[in-house]
C-alpha positions, 0 to 999 in steps of 0.5 A: 533497504533495511527494514527498520530504517524503511519503517522509520522513514514511513512512519517520519513521514510527515503526511503519515505522522500527522494522520496516525498512519503507521507502518506496523510490521514489514517482513525482511523481504518485502513480501507482507506489510502491514498498516494501522491508524487509530481513530484521533480527534485530528483524523476524524470527519464531520460525523466523527468517523475516519476522514476517507482521505485518511483511508484512501492514504492507508493504501497509497503507495505501499504495494508501488515499494514492496514491488520495488524492493521485490522486483530490483532496479531493472524494473520501472514500477509507478502506481498509476492510479487508484480508486476507493470503496468506502463500505462502512463507517470507520472506527477505532483501529483500521489496518490494511495487509498487503501481501506480494505473492511468488505468482504476482513477481513472476508474472510481471517478469514474464509480462515485461521480458521484452521491455513492454509495459505490463498494467496491473491492478491490485487490491487490499481491504482495510479492516476495523478492530472486528474484522469487517471491511471498512473499504476496498481499495484498488490500485493500478499499477505499472511495470516496465523492466528497463533497457539496457544499454 
């Protein structure tokens, strides 16, 4: 899918539209993606900082979507689990930067050669405008090469 359409579809997706989460940058090869969220009245928690569920949503599907686009139709890619560790209150604009390396793609291909499943945890930090880590997110992804008929 072309990056322009991808960004438009994701940024118009109701759960992201409703929280103010938006994809601000994506490279054409889907190896770099940046997500941002400003602090607004509708995504604040009781004490006036970013709602934890919105912070978690910032990191939810992006590794999976990036890897689907990089591995292609011969692979099954599922976001299997996720966890988040809140490090400090999120105020102002926060962002998460996702990057996929060639080494990661090579590792996935190597581990799934015979159709075996491969489980890999990937992490991303959500940072504030000062660059301080607001939350550390871990996503566990499942990979398997599809069987050929």
